[in-house]
N, C-alpha and C positions, 0 to 999 in steps of 0.2 A: 504493500500500500504506500503510495507517495504522500509524503507530509507536505502540507501547504502552510506557509507561514507569512507573517507581515513584520516589518522591521520599523521600530521607532528608536531613533538614536543617530549615531554617527555613521555616515556613508562617505567613502572615498572613491572617486572615479579615477580610473587608470586604463591605459591601453598598452600595446606591446612596446612602443618606443620608450615610454616612461618606465615600463617594467624592466627593460634592459638596463636603463640608467640606475635603477634601484639595486639591481644585482651587481653591477660594476662598481658603483660609487657608494652604496649604502642608502638606507631610507632617509629622505629629507623630512619626513613627518613620522609620527608614531602610529603605525598601522595596527598595533596589538589591540584585540578586542573589537575592532571595527569591521563593518561589512565593506568589502572591496567590490565595487561594481565595475565590471568591464564595459565601459561605455565612453563615448566622446560627446559630451553634452553640447548643445547649442545654447549659449548664454549671451544675453544682451542687457547691458546696464545692471549687471549682477542678478538678473532674473533668468531663471531656467525656462527656456522656450520649449525645448524638447530634449529628452534624455533616454533614447532607446538603447537596448543592449547591443553590444558588438558580438559577432560570432566568436565563441570562446576558444575554438580550436586554433585561432590565430596565436594564442599565448600558451598552447599546450606544451610546447617544448621549453617554455620559461617558467611554468607555474610551480614546479617543485622547488627550484632554487629561490624563487620569489617568496613562497610560503615559509621556507626554511629561515630566510632572513627577516621577513616582515611579521610573521605569526598573526595573520588576521583571524577573526572569528569565522567569517564566511566569505566565499567567493560567489559572485552572481554574474551570469552571462547569458548568452543565447546558444542553444544547441548543446550537443553532447561533448563531454571530455572523457579522456581515457586513462592510460596507465599512469602518467605522471601525476594527474590529479588524484587518482586512487591511492597512489603511494603516499602523497602528501597528506591525504585525509587519514590514512592508517597511522602514519608516524606522528603527525602533529595535531590531530583531532579537528582539522578544519573541515567545514562542510562545503559542498558545491550545490548551488541552487540555480534554477532556470527562471528568468523573467520573460514573459511572452513578448515575442518580436512584434513590431508594428504598433507598440503602445507607448511611444516616446512622450506623447502629450499627457497621457495618464501619469507616467512617472514624474514628469515635470511638476505636476500639481502637488506632489507629495514631497518635493525636495526644495531646500533653500540653501543658497551658496553662503559659506562662511569665509573661505579663503581660497586663493588660487596659487598653487605651488608650481614652480617651473613654467611660468607663462611664456618663456622663450620658445617652448616646444609648439606653440600654437593652440588655438581653441580646442580642437578635439583631443590633442595628445597631452595637454597639461594635466597635472594632478589637481583635482578640486576636492576640497573638504566641504561636506554638506551636512545639514541636519535633515532628518526625515521624520515624517509622521505617517504611520501605517503604510510604509512603502511595500508594495506587493501587488498581486500575489506572487510568491516565490515558491516554486516546487523544488523541494530538496531531493536531489537525484543521486548524490554521492555522500555517504555518511559512514564513518568508521571503515573506510576502504571498500565498501560495497557499492557497486554501481547499478542502480535500478535501470538506467538507460540501456544497458546491455541486454537485459531481459526484454525490454520493450522492442529493441531492434531485432532480437531473435524472433519474437512473435510476429513483428511486421515482415521480416524476411520470409517466414513460413507462409504468411498470408499472401505475400507477393508471389512466391514460388507457385503456390496453388493457382493463383490468378493467371500467371504466365503459362503454366502447363495446360490450363483450360483454354487458352487463346487458340483460335483456329488458324491464325495467320500471324507470322512472326516478322515484323520489320527487323532489320539488322541490329538496331540498338536493343530491342527486347531479347533477341537471340544472344547477343553479347552479355547482357545482364544475367540472363538465365544460366549461361555457361559459367560465368564468374561466381555467381551465388552457389551453384551446384558444387563448385570446387572450394568453397569457403572463403572467397575473396569478396571484399566490399569496396574496392577502389582500383583505379587505373591511372597511370601517369602518362601524359602526352608531352612531347617536346614543345609544342606550341599550343596556345589556348584553343581548345576544341570543345564542341558540344559532344554529348554521348553518341549522337547519330554520326557525326564526323569521325569520332574515334572508332566507332564500329565499322565504318566503311574502310578505314585504314587497317583495322585489325583483320578484316576478312582478306585483305590483299597481302598483309605482311606478317600476320600472326602476333602472338603475345609472349613475353618472357616473364617468368616469376623472378623478379628482382626488385627489392624495395627501393623506391626513389622518393625524394622529398620535393615539394612544390607548393603552389598556392591552390586552394580549393576554388574551382570555377563553378561547378554546379553539382547537384545531387538529383539523379533521375533513375527510376526503376530500382531504387535502393542502392545504386552505385555512385560513389563519389569520384568525380573527374578532377584530377589534380594536374596542374600544368607548370612548366618552367621550374624555377628553384625557389623554395620557401620552406616554411616550418611543417607543412602537412606531409605525412608519409603515405605513400601508395603501395599496395601489395604487389602489383604487376605493372609492366610498362609495355608500350607498343614496340613493334619491330623486333620480335624474337621468334623462337621456334618451339617453346614449351607447349603452347596451345596454337594449333594451326587454324587458318581461316576456315578450313573444311569442318573442323570440330565445332567452331563457333556457330556455323550456319547449319549444323546437322538437324536442328529443330525445324529450320525453314524449308528443308528439302521436301519434307512430307506434307507441307501445307498445300492447300488447293491453290490453283492459279487460274488465270484468265487467258483465253485464246480468242482472237477475232479471225474467223475463217472467211477468207476472201475468194473462195473457190469459184463462185459464180459472178464475180465482179465484171466479167466480160459482157454480162447481160444488161448492165446498167447503162444509162445514158451518160453523156459527158457531164452534165450538171449533177446527176446523182453520184457519179464517181468523185467529183469535187467535194460534195457534202460528206461522202463516206470518208474521204481523207481528213476532213475537218473533225469528224467524230473520232476517228482513230487517234489523231493528234491530241484531242481533249483527254481521252483515256490515258494515252501515254504520258501526258503532262501530269495527270492525277497520280499515276503510279510512280512517277519520278519524284514528285513532292513527298509521297509517302515512303520513298526509298524501297519500293517493292518491284523494281524493274525486272528482277530475276524471275518474277512470276507472271510476266506478261509477254505474249507472243502474237505476232500478226503473220499469218501464213496462208498459202494456197494448198500446201501439201499435207498429207495425213501426219498426225502426231503419234509417236509411240507411247504406250502406257494407257492408263485409264482416262477416257474422255467422256464428258457428259454434255450433250447438246441442250441448249435452252430453246424450247420450241413451244409457242403458245397453243399449238394443237395437240400436244402430247397428252397421253392419258394419265401419267403419273405426276403428282405435284412435288415440287422441291420443298422439303420441310426443314432439314438440317443439312448444312454443307458437309461433304465427306472428302476424303483424299482423292486427288485426281485433278484434271483440267476441265474447267467449265468453258464451253465454247459458245460464243455469241456469233450468230450469222452476220457476216459483213454485207448487209443488204440495206440500201436506202431506196424505198419504193414508194414514191409519192402518188402514183396512179393505181396502186393495188394490182399491178400487172403480175407480180411475182409471188402471189399468195401460195403458201405451202412450200416455198423453196428451201426453208430451213429443214423441213422434214426430209427432203430429197438429199440435202447435204449429209444429214445424219445417216440416212440409208446407204449412201455411197461409202461412208466411213465405217458402216456397221457398228454404230455407237448407240449408247443409251440416250433416251430423250426424256426430259422433265420440263414442266412448265412452272413459272412463277405466278402465284395467285395472290389476291388480296381477299382474305376471309372466304377462301374457297372459290373465287371467281376471277377470271383474267380481266374483267372490266375494271378500269381504274389503275391498271399497271402501266407504267411508261413503256413505250415501244421504241425509244431511242437507244442506240448502242451505249452511249455514255451513261444514260439513266440506268440501264440494266447492270452495267459495270459498277455503278455506285451501290446498287442494291446488294450485289455480291460482296463488295467490300464491307458494307455494314454487317452482313451475315458472317463473314469471315472473322469479324471482330466481336462476335457474340451477341449481336442485336437480333431479336426475334424477327422472323421473316415479314410478318404483317406490318410491324413497326417500321422496318427498313423500307417497305414499299410506300407506306404513308409519307415518310420523310422525303422520298425521292420522286414520286409521281407528280407531274405538273397539275396545277389547279384545275385545268379544263378536264383532265382525266378523272379527277376526284369528283368534280361537279357532275360529270356524266354518270359516274357510279351512284351518286346521290339520287339522281333522277330515277334510276331503275331499282335501287335497293329497297327492300321491304322490311328488313329486320331493323327494329327501332334502335337497338343498342349499337349496331354498326352505323346507322344514320347519325346517331348522337356523336359517336367518335369522329366521323368525317366532318360533321358540322363544326365541332369544337376545333378541330385541326385547321379548317379553312378560315375560321375567325382569328386564330391566334398565330398561325404560321406566317413568317415573313420570307426568309430564305434559309431554310435549315439544311439544305444540301451542303453548305460550307462545313458543317460539322463532320462530314465524312473524313476530313483531313485533321480533325482535332484528336487529342488524346482520349482514350476510352472513358476516363473519368469525366471530362467535359461533355462528351457525347451522352453519357448516362444522365447527367444533370439536365441537358437539353431535352432529352426524352421525357424525363419526369416533369419538367416545367410544362411541356406541351400536352402530354397524354395522361397526366394525373386526373383521373375521372372519379366522380363521387359514386357511392354505391348505388345499385339499382333502387328504384323508388320503394319497392317492397321491403328493402332492408334498411332504409334510412330512418334515423330517429325522427319522430314526428315534430320535435321542436326545431328541427333544422329545415328551412325551406330549400327548395331546389334552386340551384344557381348554375345554369348552363351558359 
């Protein structure tokens, strides 16, 4: 159980530059019994404007020596700390607490400046002595050498791993994170500042080596810390090695479903239709490139080896859950309805399985554009239910047409609500799964059927 506390009394703000000075030259003030707040406050005319916490891992390499010299009562910062803080806590009895990030204005209301020590270091780096009244909330995460954050991280990592292994489509960064976590690593070092996606693309080409390196923390994504250049943070592995090959990193992605556009009957299209087909293909290609899933996208006229599944609106079987294999979209743009049934002929020629995408059991309301169908597949590969994927992707005119012919009241209510509230939700196809889930909840959160609603609550549609 995490202890939550508030502090009334002496608070001293400090950051890494001043902490180095304290270690090298000795403490300029008496830190003993004080709360040391790792922060760079904004102060104007001796009034604290904002005082949000600094990421504590910036001082991780200094904290043991600092505590040994200064002997504070408590250290407060943002985010986790590790071995050095645990050692200092065990030997000197100091606690480490976390103040919530983004609450600098709240902290400022509880703090009053008494003195400014080492003003020559500048506003954020100088040591400031303050008085506090109910400063908090502070969550004590390291006490007597025991680190609660490690248990939290372990649980979060397990949850993440379950989430990742349930994903039906692996972008390179998720595949890299899954492989690192599987091997017990939580960080990677890159020579230049990179996002996890950029690091993953490099790792696929050049591999990874198990070799501790120090640098600055750039970002944390999928539970992996990305550390760049030279600095105090330590990474478990680095890019450009041979311990873990690119093939091992992407082994999860190999079995994921992919998308094919079959242009086998493009010779039957008019010149205008071929130009529109090229535009649709480029839109899908651009979408797959932005999502870094190019390795799972093919445009071809020739048969593909392996399991292929054709998407055909006249098929008998419905697509319910994506499975391993390649999903084939017929490369047809037919404005005059001259080529009706051509996708079925493509599938027969390839001797392939056919399935259809439906919306609540009916093809009416489903988009018929190549890029629209590709978006539905991407949603489904990322774990979104099929009917929701269709609702988010189909154009308004298709949904309005479905509304005219639909007799089921519950389905009508869902479509009406979506048409009222939706602006342009197809952009969420490129967002992280967490953002996508929130968007779906915002748009499709429906009240219970009338028979199950409490009588005191009126209907609001």
